[in-house]
All heavy atoms as a GROMACS GRO file, in nm:
protein
  620
    1MET      N    1  10.626  10.651  10.719
    1MET     CA    2  10.525  10.672  10.616
    1MET      C    3  10.584  10.655  10.476
    1MET      O    4  10.520  10.600  10.389
    1MET     CB    5  10.463  10.811  10.635
    1MET     CG    6  10.348  10.836  10.543
    1MET     SD    7  10.215  10.719  10.572
    1MET     CE    8  10.081  10.806  10.506
    2GLN      N    9  10.707  10.698  10.458
    2GLN     CA   10  10.771  10.686  10.328
    2GLN      C   11  10.784  10.540  10.287
    2GLN      O   12  10.763  10.504  10.170
    2GLN     CB   13  10.908  10.752  10.335
    2GLN     CG   14  10.956  10.809  10.206
    2GLN     CD   15  11.083  10.890  10.228
    2GLN    OE1   16  11.153  10.873  10.326
    2GLN    NE2   17  11.111  10.978  10.134
    3LYS      N   18  10.817  10.453  10.382
    3LYS     CA   19  10.833  10.311  10.355
    3LYS      C   20  10.699  10.251  10.312
    3LYS      O   21  10.692  10.173  10.216
    3LYS     CB   22  10.885  10.241  10.480
    3LYS     CG   23  10.931  10.102  10.459
    3LYS     CD   24  10.993  10.048  10.588
    3LYS     CE   25  11.046   9.910  10.570
    3LYS     NZ   26  11.105   9.855  10.692
    4ARG      N   27  10.591  10.288  10.381
    4ARG     CA   28  10.458  10.236  10.346
    4ARG      C   29  10.418  10.281  10.207
    4ARG      O   30  10.363  10.202  10.129
    4ARG     CB   31  10.355  10.281  10.450
    4ARG     CG   32  10.217  10.227  10.421
    4ARG     CD   33  10.125  10.242  10.540
    4ARG     NE   34   9.996  10.184  10.517
    4ARG     CZ   35   9.969  10.054  10.520
    4ARG    NH1   36  10.063   9.968  10.550
    4ARG    NH2   37   9.848  10.009  10.495
    5GLN      N   38  10.442  10.406  10.175
    5GLN     CA   39  10.409  10.457  10.042
    5GLN      C   40  10.486  10.380   9.934
    5GLN      O   41  10.430  10.346   9.829
    5GLN     CB   42  10.440  10.606  10.031
    5GLN     CG   43  10.343  10.693  10.106
    5GLN     CD   44  10.383  10.840  10.103
    5GLN    OE1   45  10.499  10.873  10.087
    5GLN    NE2   46  10.285  10.926  10.121
    6HIS      N   47  10.614  10.354   9.960
    6HIS     CA   48  10.695  10.278   9.865
    6HIS      C   49  10.634  10.141   9.839
    6HIS      O   50  10.614  10.103   9.724
    6HIS     CB   51  10.838  10.262   9.918
    6HIS     CG   52  10.916  10.157   9.844
    6HIS    ND1   53  10.968  10.177   9.718
    6HIS    CD2   54  10.948  10.030   9.878
    6HIS    CE1   55  11.028  10.067   9.678
    6HIS    NE2   56  11.018   9.976   9.773
    7TRP      N   57  10.604  10.068   9.946
    7TRP     CA   58  10.553   9.932   9.928
    7TRP      C   59  10.412   9.931   9.870
    7TRP      O   60  10.374   9.838   9.798
    7TRP     CB   61  10.560   9.852  10.059
    7TRP     CG   62  10.701   9.811  10.085
    7TRP    CD1   63  10.786   9.860  10.180
    7TRP    CD2   64  10.776   9.716  10.010
    7TRP    NE1   65  10.908   9.799  10.169
    7TRP    CE2   66  10.905   9.710  10.067
    7TRP    CE3   67  10.748   9.634   9.902
    7TRP    CZ2   68  11.005   9.626  10.018
    7TRP    CZ3   69  10.847   9.550   9.853
    7TRP    CH2   70  10.974   9.547   9.911
    8THR      N   71  10.334  10.034   9.897
    8THR     CA   72  10.201  10.045   9.836
    8THR      C   73  10.215  10.064   9.686
    8THR      O   74  10.142  10.001   9.607
    8THR     CB   75  10.121  10.159   9.899
    8THR    OG1   76  10.108  10.135  10.039
    8THR    CG2   77   9.983  10.172   9.838
    9LYS      N   78  10.310  10.147   9.644
    9LYS     CA   79  10.334  10.166   9.500
    9LYS      C   80  10.382  10.037   9.436
    9LYS      O   81  10.340  10.001   9.325
    9LYS     CB   82  10.436  10.278   9.478
    9LYS     CG   83  10.380  10.416   9.503
    9LYS     CD   84  10.484  10.522   9.477
    9LYS     CE   85  10.426  10.659   9.506
    9LYS     NZ   86  10.522  10.766   9.478
   10VAL      N   87  10.471   9.965   9.504
   10VAL     CA   88  10.519   9.837   9.453
   10VAL      C   89  10.403   9.739   9.438
   10VAL      O   90  10.391   9.670   9.336
   10VAL     CB   91  10.629   9.779   9.546
   10VAL    CG1   92  10.662   9.635   9.507
   10VAL    CG2   93  10.753   9.866   9.542
   11LEU      N   94  10.316   9.735   9.538
   11LEU     CA   95  10.200   9.645   9.535
   11LEU      C   96  10.109   9.677   9.418
   11LEU      O   97  10.068   9.588   9.343
   11LEU     CB   98  10.123   9.653   9.667
   11LEU     CG   99   9.994   9.574   9.675
   11LEU    CD1  100  10.019   9.424   9.657
   11LEU    CD2  101   9.924   9.600   9.809
   12MET      N  102  10.078   9.804   9.400
   12MET     CA  103   9.987   9.843   9.291
   12MET      C  104  10.049   9.811   9.154
   12MET      O  105   9.981   9.762   9.064
   12MET     CB  106   9.952   9.991   9.300
   12MET     CG  107   9.871  10.028   9.424
   12MET     SD  108   9.705   9.957   9.424
   12MET     CE  109   9.724   9.818   9.529
   13ALA      N  110  10.179   9.838   9.138
   13ALA     CA  111  10.246   9.808   9.011
   13ALA      C  112  10.246   9.657   8.985
   13ALA      O  113  10.224   9.612   8.871
   13ALA     CB  114  10.388   9.862   9.014
   14ALA      N  115  10.269   9.579   9.090
   14ALA     CA  116  10.270   9.434   9.074
   14ALA      C  117  10.131   9.381   9.038
   14ALA      O  118  10.118   9.290   8.956
   14ALA     CB  119  10.321   9.368   9.202
   15ARG      N  120  10.028   9.439   9.097
   15ARG     CA  121   9.892   9.397   9.062
   15ARG      C  122   9.860   9.429   8.916
   15ARG      O  123   9.797   9.350   8.847
   15ARG     CB  124   9.791   9.466   9.155
   15ARG     CG  125   9.788   9.405   9.294
   15ARG     CD  126   9.686   9.475   9.380
   15ARG     NE  127   9.667   9.403   9.505
   15ARG     CZ  128   9.607   9.455   9.610
   15ARG    NH1  129   9.560   9.579   9.606
   15ARG    NH2  130   9.593   9.385   9.720
   16ARG      N  131   9.903   9.548   8.873
   16ARG     CA  132   9.881   9.583   8.732
   16ARG      C  133   9.957   9.487   8.640
   16ARG      O  134   9.905   9.442   8.538
   16ARG     CB  135   9.922   9.728   8.705
   16ARG     CG  136   9.826   9.831   8.760
   16ARG     CD  137   9.859   9.972   8.712
   16ARG     NE  138   9.990  10.017   8.755
   16ARG     CZ  139  10.017  10.076   8.872
   16ARG    NH1  140   9.918  10.094   8.960
   16ARG    NH2  141  10.138  10.114   8.902
   17ALA      N  142  10.081   9.456   8.677
   17ALA     CA  143  10.162   9.364   8.597
   17ALA      C  144  10.099   9.226   8.592
   17ALA      O  145  10.099   9.160   8.487
   17ALA     CB  146  10.304   9.356   8.654
   18LYS      N  147  10.043   9.182   8.702
   18LYS     CA  148   9.977   9.050   8.705
   18LYS      C  149   9.858   9.050   8.610
   18LYS      O  150   9.838   8.957   8.533
   18LYS     CB  151   9.933   9.015   8.847
   18LYS     CG  152   9.864   8.880   8.856
   18LYS     CD  153   9.824   8.849   8.999
   18LYS     CE  154   9.745   8.721   9.006
   18LYS     NZ  155   9.603   8.743   9.017
   19GLY      N  156   9.778   9.155   8.617
   19GLY     CA  157   9.661   9.164   8.529
   19GLY      C  158   9.702   9.165   8.382
   19GLY      O  159   9.642   9.096   8.299
   20SER      N  160   9.804   9.242   8.349
   20SER     CA  161   9.852   9.248   8.211
   20SER      C  162   9.903   9.113   8.165
   20SER      O  163   9.875   9.070   8.053
   20SER     CB  164   9.965   9.352   8.199
   20SER     OG  165   9.915   9.481   8.224
   21ALA      N  166   9.978   9.047   8.252
   21ALA     CA  167  10.032   8.915   8.216
   21ALA      C  168   9.919   8.814   8.195
   21ALA      O  169   9.925   8.733   8.101
   21ALA     CB  170  10.127   8.866   8.324
   22MET      N  171   9.819   8.820   8.278
   22MET     CA  172   9.706   8.727   8.264
   22MET      C  173   9.631   8.751   8.134
   22MET      O  174   9.595   8.656   8.064
   22MET     CB  175   9.614   8.737   8.384
   22MET     CG  176   9.674   8.680   8.511
   22MET     SD  177   9.570   8.696   8.656
   22MET     CE  178   9.437   8.585   8.612
   23ARG      N  179   9.608   8.878   8.102
   23ARG     CA  180   9.539   8.910   7.976
   23ARG      C  181   9.619   8.867   7.854
   23ARG      O  182   9.563   8.829   7.752
   23ARG     CB  183   9.506   9.059   7.970
   23ARG     CG  184   9.390   9.099   8.059
   23ARG     CD  185   9.348   9.244   8.038
   23ARG     NE  186   9.451   9.338   8.077
   23ARG     CZ  187   9.476   9.378   8.202
   23ARG    NH1  188   9.404   9.329   8.301
   23ARG    NH2  189   9.570   9.466   8.228
   24ALA      N  190   9.753   8.871   7.867
   24ALA     CA  191   9.840   8.833   7.756
   24ALA      C  192   9.867   8.684   7.752
   24ALA      O  193   9.930   8.635   7.658
   24ALA     CB  194   9.972   8.909   7.767
   25GLY      N  195   9.820   8.612   7.853
   25GLY     CA  196   9.846   8.468   7.858
   25GLY      C  197   9.990   8.435   7.895
   25GLY      O  198  10.038   8.325   7.868
   26ASP      N  199  10.058   8.528   7.959
   26ASP     CA  200  10.199   8.511   7.998
   26ASP      C  201  10.205   8.453   8.139
   26ASP      O  202  10.204   8.526   8.238
   26ASP     CB  203  10.269   8.647   7.991
   26ASP     CG  204  10.413   8.643   8.036
   26ASP    OD1  205  10.467   8.534   8.063
   26ASP    OD2  206  10.473   8.753   8.045
   27MET      N  207  10.210   8.321   8.149
   27MET     CA  208  10.208   8.256   8.280
   27MET      C  209  10.335   8.282   8.360
   27MET      O  210  10.331   8.296   8.482
   27MET     CB  211  10.183   8.106   8.266
   27MET     CG  212  10.043   8.073   8.217
   27MET     SD  213   9.915   8.137   8.329
   27MET     CE  214   9.838   8.261   8.226
   28ALA      N  215  10.449   8.290   8.294
   28ALA     CA  216  10.574   8.320   8.365
   28ALA      C  217  10.570   8.461   8.423
   28ALA      O  218  10.609   8.484   8.538
   28ALA     CB  219  10.694   8.303   8.274
   29GLY      N  220  10.519   8.555   8.345
   29GLY     CA  221  10.504   8.693   8.393
   29GLY      C  222  10.405   8.702   8.506
   29GLY      O  223  10.423   8.780   8.601
   30ARG      N  224  10.300   8.622   8.496
   30ARG     CA  225  10.199   8.618   8.603
   30ARG      C  226  10.260   8.571   8.734
   30ARG      O  227  10.239   8.631   8.839
   30ARG     CB  228  10.085   8.525   8.563
   30ARG     CG  229   9.982   8.504   8.671
   30ARG     CD  230   9.873   8.406   8.622
   30ARG     NE  231   9.789   8.366   8.732
   30ARG     CZ  232   9.795   8.246   8.791
   30ARG    NH1  233   9.881   8.156   8.750
   30ARG    NH2  234   9.715   8.218   8.890
   31GLU      N  235  10.339   8.465   8.728
   31GLU     CA  236  10.401   8.412   8.850
   31GLU      C  237  10.502   8.510   8.908
   31GLU      O  238  10.512   8.524   9.030
   31GLU     CB  239  10.465   8.276   8.822
   31GLU     CG  240  10.364   8.167   8.796
   31GLU     CD  241  10.257   8.156   8.905
   31GLU    OE1  242  10.293   8.151   9.025
   31GLU    OE2  243  10.138   8.154   8.871
   32GLN      N  244  10.575   8.578   8.822
   32GLN     CA  245  10.671   8.678   8.869
   32GLN      C  246  10.596   8.792   8.939
   32GLN      O  247  10.637   8.838   9.046
   32GLN     CB  248  10.754   8.732   8.753
   32GLN     CG  249  10.858   8.833   8.796
   32GLN     CD  250  10.940   8.886   8.679
   32GLN    OE1  251  10.914   8.854   8.564
   32GLN    NE2  252  11.039   8.967   8.709
   33ALA      N  253  10.487   8.838   8.880
   33ALA     CA  254  10.408   8.945   8.939
   33ALA      C  255  10.345   8.900   9.071
   33ALA      O  256  10.339   8.976   9.167
   33ALA     CB  257  10.300   8.992   8.841
   34ARG      N  258  10.299   8.774   9.076
   34ARG     CA  259  10.242   8.722   9.201
   34ARG      C  260  10.346   8.722   9.313
   34ARG      O  261  10.314   8.754   9.428
   34ARG     CB  262  10.188   8.580   9.180
   34ARG     CG  263  10.060   8.577   9.100
   34ARG     CD  264  10.005   8.438   9.088
   34ARG     NE  265   9.952   8.396   9.219
   34ARG     CZ  266   9.917   8.274   9.249
   34ARG    NH1  267   9.930   8.178   9.160
   34ARG    NH2  268   9.869   8.246   9.366
   35ALA      N  269  10.469   8.688   9.280
   35ALA     CA  270  10.576   8.691   9.380
   35ALA      C  271  10.600   8.833   9.428
   35ALA      O  272  10.624   8.856   9.548
   35ALA     CB  273  10.704   8.631   9.321
   36GLN      N  274  10.591   8.930   9.338
   36GLN     CA  275  10.608   9.071   9.376
   36GLN      C  276  10.493   9.118   9.465
   36GLN      O  277  10.514   9.192   9.561
   36GLN     CB  278  10.621   9.158   9.252
   36GLN     CG  279  10.748   9.134   9.174
   36GLN     CD  280  10.749   9.203   9.039
   36GLN    OE1  281  10.644   9.246   8.988
   36GLN    NE2  282  10.865   9.213   8.979
   37VAL      N  283  10.371   9.075   9.431
   37VAL     CA  284  10.255   9.109   9.515
   37VAL      C  285  10.275   9.052   9.655
   37VAL      O  286  10.255   9.121   9.755
   37VAL     CB  287  10.123   9.055   9.452
   37VAL    CG1  288  10.008   9.062   9.553
   37VAL    CG2  289  10.088   9.133   9.327
   38ASP      N  290  10.317   8.928   9.662
   38ASP     CA  291  10.339   8.864   9.792
   38ASP      C  292  10.445   8.936   9.873
   38ASP      O  293  10.425   8.964   9.992
   38ASP     CB  294  10.376   8.717   9.773
   38ASP     CG  295  10.384   8.644   9.905
   38ASP    OD1  296  10.281   8.640   9.976
   38ASP    OD2  297  10.491   8.593   9.939
   39ALA      N  298  10.557   8.971   9.810
   39ALA     CA  299  10.665   9.041   9.881
   39ALA      C  300  10.616   9.176   9.934
   39ALA      O  301  10.647   9.214  10.048
   39ALA     CB  302  10.784   9.061   9.788
   40ALA      N  303  10.538   9.247   9.854
   40ALA     CA  304  10.487   9.377   9.898
   40ALA      C  305  10.388   9.361  10.013
   40ALA      O  306  10.392   9.437  10.111
   40ALA     CB  307  10.422   9.451   9.781
   41LYS      N  308  10.302   9.260  10.006
   41LYS     CA  309  10.205   9.238  10.114
   41LYS      C  310  10.274   9.198  10.243
   41LYS      O  311  10.233   9.241  10.351
   41LYS     CB  312  10.102   9.134  10.072
   41LYS     CG  313  10.000   9.190   9.974
   41LYS     CD  314   9.891   9.090   9.948
   41LYS     CE  315   9.776   9.158   9.878
   41LYS     NZ  316   9.658   9.164   9.960
   42VAL      N  317  10.380   9.119  10.234
   42VAL     CA  318  10.456   9.084  10.354
   42VAL      C  319  10.520   9.210  10.412
   42VAL      O  320  10.514   9.234  10.533
   42VAL     CB  321  10.563   8.976  10.323
   42VAL    CG1  322  10.660   8.960  10.439
   42VAL    CG2  323  10.495   8.843  10.292
   43ALA      N  324  10.580   9.293  10.327
   43ALA     CA  325  10.643   9.417  10.373
   43ALA      C  326  10.542   9.512  10.437
   43ALA      O  327  10.576   9.585  10.531
   43ALA     CB  328  10.714   9.486  10.257
   44LEU      N  329  10.418   9.510  10.388
   44LEU     CA  330  10.314   9.596  10.444
   44LEU      C  331  10.248   9.536  10.569
   44LEU      O  332  10.164   9.599  10.631
   44LEU     CB  333  10.206   9.624  10.338
   44LEU     CG  334  10.249   9.717  10.226
   44LEU    CD1  335  10.150   9.711  10.110
   44LEU    CD2  336  10.263   9.860  10.277
   45GLY      N  337  10.285   9.413  10.602
   45GLY     CA  338  10.229   9.348  10.720
   45GLY      C  339  10.096   9.280  10.696
   45GLY      O  340  10.028   9.241  10.791
   46GLU      N  341  10.057   9.264  10.570
   46GLU     CA  342   9.930   9.200  10.538
   46GLU      C  343   9.942   9.048  10.531
   46GLU      O  344   9.842   8.978  10.535
   46GLU     CB  345   9.876   9.252  10.404
   46GLU     CG  346   9.842   9.398  10.407
   46GLU     CD  347   9.791   9.450  10.274
   46GLU    OE1  348   9.751   9.368  10.188
   46GLU    OE2  349   9.792   9.571  10.255
   47ARG      N  350  10.064   8.998  10.517
   47ARG     CA  351  10.089   8.853  10.513
   47ARG      C  352  10.211   8.825  10.598
   47ARG      O  353  10.286   8.913  10.632
   47ARG     CB  354  10.115   8.806  10.370
   47ARG     CG  355   9.994   8.810  10.283
   47ARG     CD  356  10.020   8.742  10.151
   47ARG     NE  357   9.901   8.752  10.067
   47ARG     CZ  358   9.902   8.748   9.936
   47ARG    NH1  359  10.016   8.735   9.871
   47ARG    NH2  360   9.791   8.757   9.868
   48GLY      N  361  10.229   8.699  10.626
   48GLY     CA  362  10.345   8.660  10.705
   48GLY      C  363  10.306   8.642  10.850
   48GLY      O  364  10.188   8.639  10.886
   49ALA      N  365  10.405   8.632  10.933
   49ALA     CA  366  10.381   8.613  11.076
   49ALA      C  367  10.313   8.736  11.135
   49ALA      O  368  10.346   8.849  11.098
   49ALA     CB  369  10.513   8.588  11.147
   50PRO      N  370  10.216   8.717  11.224
   50PRO     CA  371  10.151   8.832  11.287
   50PRO      C  372  10.252   8.917  11.363
   50PRO      O  373  10.341   8.865  11.428
   50PRO     CB  374  10.051   8.768  11.385
   50PRO     CG  375  10.037   8.627  11.343
   50PRO     CD  376  10.162   8.590  11.273
   51TRP      N  377  10.236   9.048  11.354
   51TRP     CA  378  10.326   9.138  11.424
   51TRP      C  379  10.261   9.192  11.551
   51TRP      O  380  10.317   9.273  11.621
   51TRP     CB  381  10.368   9.253  11.333
   51TRP     CG  382  10.253   9.318  11.261
   51TRP    CD1  383  10.208   9.288  11.137
   51TRP    CD2  384  10.168   9.422  11.310
   51TRP    NE1  385  10.100   9.365  11.104
   51TRP    CE2  386  10.073   9.450  11.208
   51TRP    CE3  387  10.161   9.495  11.427
   51TRP    CZ2  388   9.976   9.546  11.222
   51TRP    CZ3  389  10.063   9.592  11.440
   51TRP    CH2  390   9.973   9.616  11.338
   52TRP      N  391  10.140   9.142  11.582
   52TRP     CA  392  10.071   9.186  11.701
   52TRP      C  393  10.038   9.066  11.788
   52TRP      O  394  10.034   8.954  11.742
   52TRP     CB  395   9.941   9.259  11.663
   52TRP     CG  396   9.842   9.165  11.603
   52TRP    CD1  397   9.744   9.096  11.667
   52TRP    CD2  398   9.831   9.126  11.465
   52TRP    NE1  399   9.672   9.017  11.580
   52TRP    CE2  400   9.725   9.034  11.454
   52TRP    CE3  401   9.902   9.160  11.351
   52TRP    CZ2  402   9.689   8.976  11.334
   52TRP    CZ3  403   9.865   9.101  11.232
   52TRP    CH2  404   9.760   9.011  11.224
   53THR      N  405  10.013   9.093  11.913
   53THR     CA  406   9.964   8.989  12.003
   53THR      C  407   9.855   9.054  12.088
   53THR      O  408   9.880   9.146  12.164
   53THR     CB  409  10.074   8.935  12.096
   53THR    OG1  410  10.137   9.044  12.164
   53THR    CG2  411  10.180   8.860  12.018
   54ASP      N  412   9.733   9.009  12.069
   54ASP     CA  413   9.621   9.063  12.145
   54ASP      C  414   9.566   8.961  12.244
   54ASP      O  415   9.468   8.988  12.313
   54ASP     CB  416   9.510   9.114  12.053
   54ASP     CG  417   9.453   9.005  11.964
   54ASP    OD1  418   9.492   8.888  11.979
   54ASP    OD2  419   9.368   9.038  11.881
   55GLY      N  420   9.626   8.844  12.248
   55GLY     CA  421   9.582   8.742  12.342
   55GLY      C  422   9.465   8.657  12.294
   55GLY      O  423   9.432   8.557  12.356
   56ALA      N  424   9.403   8.697  12.184
   56ALA     CA  425   9.288   8.622  12.132
   56ALA      C  426   9.338   8.499  12.056
   56ALA      O  427   9.444   8.501  11.996
   56ALA     CB  428   9.205   8.710  12.039
   57PRO      N  429   9.260   8.392  12.060
   57PRO     CA  430   9.301   8.272  11.986
   57PRO      C  431   9.295   8.298  11.835
   57PRO      O  432   9.212   8.375  11.788
   57PRO     CB  433   9.198   8.167  12.027
   57PRO     CG  434   9.080   8.244  12.072
   57PRO     CD  435   9.133   8.373  12.129
   58ASP      N  436   9.383   8.236  11.762
   58ASP     CA  437   9.385   8.249  11.617
   58ASP      C  438   9.287   8.148  11.558
   58ASP      O  439   9.311   8.028  11.562
   58ASP     CB  440   9.526   8.223  11.564
   58ASP     CG  441   9.536   8.240  11.414
   58ASP    OD1  442   9.437   8.283  11.350
   58ASP    OD2  443   9.643   8.210  11.359
   59VAL      N  444   9.176   8.197  11.507
   59VAL     CA  445   9.074   8.108  11.451
   59VAL      C  446   9.066   8.118  11.299
   59VAL      O  447   8.970   8.071  11.239
   59VAL     CB  448   8.935   8.132  11.516
   59VAL    CG1  449   8.936   8.094  11.662
   59VAL    CG2  450   8.891   8.275  11.497
   60ASN      N  451   9.167   8.178  11.239
   60ASN     CA  452   9.173   8.180  11.093
   60ASN      C  453   9.179   8.037  11.042
   60ASN      O  454   9.236   7.950  11.105
   60ASN     CB  455   9.296   8.256  11.044
   60ASN     CG  456   9.280   8.405  11.061
   60ASN    OD1  457   9.169   8.457  11.066
   60ASN    ND2  458   9.391   8.475  11.073
   61ARG      N  459   9.119   8.016  10.928
   61ARG     CA  460   9.118   7.885  10.862
   61ARG      C  461   9.044   7.778  10.942
   61ARG      O  462   9.075   7.660  10.935
   61ARG     CB  463   9.259   7.841  10.825
   61ARG     CG  464   9.327   7.938  10.730
   61ARG     CD  465   9.464   7.889  10.693
   61ARG     NE  466   9.531   7.987  10.610
   61ARG     CZ  467   9.541   7.980  10.477
   61ARG    NH1  468   9.487   7.881  10.412
   61ARG    NH2  469   9.603   8.072  10.410
   62HIS      N  470   8.952   7.821  11.024
   62HIS     CA  471   8.865   7.729  11.097
   62HIS      C  472   8.721   7.762  11.059
   62HIS      O  473   8.688   7.878  11.036
   62HIS     CB  474   8.880   7.746  11.249
   62HIS     CG  475   9.011   7.698  11.303
   62HIS    ND1  476   9.127   7.770  11.294
   62HIS    CD2  477   9.043   7.583  11.365
   62HIS    CE1  478   9.225   7.704  11.349
   62HIS    NE2  479   9.177   7.589  11.393
   63MET      N  480   8.637   7.663  11.056
   63MET     CA  481   8.495   7.687  11.031
   63MET      C  482   8.438   7.760  11.152
   63MET      O  483   8.470   7.727  11.266
   63MET     CB  484   8.422   7.556  11.006
   63MET     CG  485   8.467   7.487  10.879
   63MET     SD  486   8.380   7.333  10.849
   63MET     CE  487   8.218   7.397  10.808
   64ALA      N  488   8.354   7.859  11.128
   64ALA     CA  489   8.297   7.938  11.237
   64ALA      C  490   8.227   7.851  11.340
   64ALA      O  491   8.236   7.878  11.461
   64ALA     CB  492   8.200   8.042  11.181
   65LYS      N  493   8.162   7.745  11.296
   65LYS     CA  494   8.089   7.659  11.389
   65LYS      C  495   8.182   7.585  11.485
   65LYS      O  496   8.138   7.531  11.585
   65LYS     CB  497   8.000   7.559  11.314
   65LYS     CG  498   8.076   7.453  11.238
   65LYS     CD  499   7.981   7.359  11.167
   65LYS     CE  500   8.056   7.246  11.099
   65LYS     NZ  501   7.967   7.152  11.036
   66ASN      N  502   8.312   7.584  11.455
   66ASN     CA  503   8.409   7.517  11.541
   66ASN      C  504   8.494   7.615  11.622
   66ASN      O  505   8.600   7.580  11.670
   66ASN     CB  506   8.502   7.428  11.456
   66ASN     CG  507   8.426   7.320  11.386
   66ASN    OD1  508   8.328   7.266  11.438
   66ASN    ND2  509   8.469   7.285  11.266
   67THR      N  510   8.447   7.738  11.635
   67THR     CA  511   8.523   7.840  11.707
   67THR      C  512   8.436   7.901  11.816
   67THR      O  513   8.320   7.863  11.835
   67THR     CB  514   8.567   7.953  11.612
   67THR    OG1  515   8.452   8.027  11.570
   67THR    CG2  516   8.641   7.899  11.490
   68CYS      N  517   8.492   7.999  11.882
   68CYS     CA  518   8.417   8.072  11.985
   68CYS      C  519   8.304   8.155  11.924
   68CYS      O  520   8.222   8.211  11.997
   68CYS     CB  521   8.512   8.159  12.067
   68CYS     SG  522   8.605   8.279  11.968
   69TYR      N  523   8.297   8.162  11.791
   69TYR     CA  524   8.191   8.236  11.722
   69TYR      C  525   8.074   8.147  11.681
   69TYR      O  526   7.984   8.188  11.608
   69TYR     CB  527   8.247   8.305  11.596
   69TYR     CG  528   8.356   8.403  11.628
   69TYR    CD1  529   8.489   8.372  11.605
   69TYR    CD2  530   8.325   8.527  11.683
   69TYR    CE1  531   8.590   8.462  11.636
   69TYR    CE2  532   8.425   8.618  11.714
   69TYR     CZ  533   8.556   8.584  11.690
   69TYR     OH  534   8.656   8.673  11.721
   70ALA      N  535   8.073   8.023  11.727
   70ALA     CA  536   7.972   7.925  11.685
   70ALA      C  537   7.830   7.973  11.714
   70ALA      O  538   7.742   7.964  11.628
   70ALA     CB  539   7.998   7.791  11.753
   71GLU      N  540   7.807   8.025  11.832
   71GLU     CA  541   7.671   8.070  11.868
   71GLU      C  542   7.627   8.186  11.779
   71GLU      O  543   7.515   8.188  11.729
   71GLU     CB  544   7.667   8.110  12.015
   71GLU     CG  545   7.528   8.143  12.064
   71GLU     CD  546   7.526   8.175  12.214
   71GLU    OE1  547   7.616   8.131  12.287
   71GLU    OE2  548   7.433   8.246  12.254
   72TRP      N  549   7.715   8.281  11.758
   72TRP     CA  550   7.684   8.394  11.672
   72TRP      C  551   7.654   8.346  11.529
   72TRP      O  552   7.556   8.386  11.468
   72TRP     CB  553   7.802   8.492  11.671
   72TRP     CG  554   7.796   8.591  11.561
   72TRP    CD1  555   7.724   8.707  11.558
   72TRP    CD2  556   7.864   8.584  11.436
   72TRP    NE1  557   7.742   8.772  11.439
   72TRP    CE2  558   7.829   8.699  11.362
   72TRP    CE3  559   7.952   8.492  11.379
   72TRP    CZ2  560   7.878   8.723  11.236
   72TRP    CZ3  561   8.002   8.517  11.252
   72TRP    CH2  562   7.964   8.632  11.182
   73PHE      N  563   7.739   8.255  11.478
   73PHE     CA  564   7.723   8.204  11.343
   73PHE      C  565   7.591   8.131  11.327
   73PHE      O  566   7.523   8.146  11.226
   73PHE     CB  567   7.841   8.114  11.307
   73PHE     CG  568   7.836   8.064  11.166
   73PHE    CD1  569   7.866   8.146  11.059
   73PHE    CD2  570   7.802   7.931  11.140
   73PHE    CE1  571   7.862   8.100  10.929
   73PHE    CE2  572   7.798   7.885  11.009
   73PHE     CZ  573   7.828   7.969  10.905
   74ALA      N  574   7.554   8.052  11.427
   74ALA     CA  575   7.429   7.976  11.422
   74ALA      C  576   7.308   8.069  11.415
   74ALA      O  577   7.205   8.033  11.357
   74ALA     CB  578   7.418   7.883  11.542
   75GLY      N  579   7.319   8.188  11.468
   75GLY     CA  580   7.209   8.282  11.468
   75GLY      C  581   7.194   8.363  11.341
   75GLY      O  582   7.098   8.438  11.324
   76LEU      N  583   7.288   8.349  11.250
   76LEU     CA  584   7.281   8.425  11.124
   76LEU      C  585   7.176   8.366  11.032
   76LEU      O  586   7.156   8.246  11.025
   76LEU     CB  587   7.415   8.420  11.052
   76LEU     CG  588   7.531   8.494  11.115
   76LEU    CD1  589   7.656   8.475  11.030
   76LEU    CD2  590   7.501   8.641  11.130
   77SER      N  591   7.109   8.452  10.959
   77SER     CA  592   7.016   8.409  10.856
   77SER      C  593   7.093   8.416  10.725
   77SER      O  594   7.110   8.523  10.668
   77SER     CB  595   6.895   8.502  10.852
   77SER     OG  596   6.813   8.468  10.743
   78LEU      N  597   7.142   8.302  10.678
   78LEU     CA  598   7.226   8.299  10.559
   78LEU      C  599   7.147   8.290  10.431
   78LEU      O  600   7.200   8.310  10.323
   78LEU     CB  601   7.324   8.182  10.569
   78LEU     CG  602   7.419   8.190  10.689
   78LEU    CD1  603   7.508   8.066  10.694
   78LEU    CD2  604   7.505   8.314  10.682
   79ILE      N  605   7.019   8.260  10.440
   79ILE     CA  606   6.934   8.253  10.320
   79ILE      C  607   6.823   8.355  10.336
   79ILE      O  608   6.749   8.353  10.433
   79ILE     CB  609   6.875   8.111  10.303
   79ILE    CG1  610   6.987   8.008  10.291
   79ILE    CG2  611   6.784   8.108  10.182
   79ILE    CD1  612   6.939   7.866  10.287
   80ASP      N  613   6.814   8.444  10.240
   80ASP     CA  614   6.709   8.548  10.245
   80ASP      C  615   6.586   8.504  10.169
   80ASP      O  616   6.586   8.432  10.078
   80ASP     CB  617   6.760   8.679  10.187
   80ASP     CG  618   6.866   8.741  10.276
   80ASP    OD1  619   6.866   8.715  10.397
   80ASP    OD2  620   6.948   8.817  10.223
   0.00000   0.00000   0.00000
């Protein structure tokens, strides 16, 4: 739990730094903060290689109509 708290604090600080850099027009600071956000997200398991295996196919970055969710997607009312 201590490790998660550490990386959560790092992530929040990096997000604040990114926002500050963007408001100041500091592109170098923005990129540095983005790298810190990425490192924290990888450490928290939000990015990077999956740490789980559930046997389900990975359909990320695929259009829903081209996956096993095609029938469900076709039944959605996307326009109200």
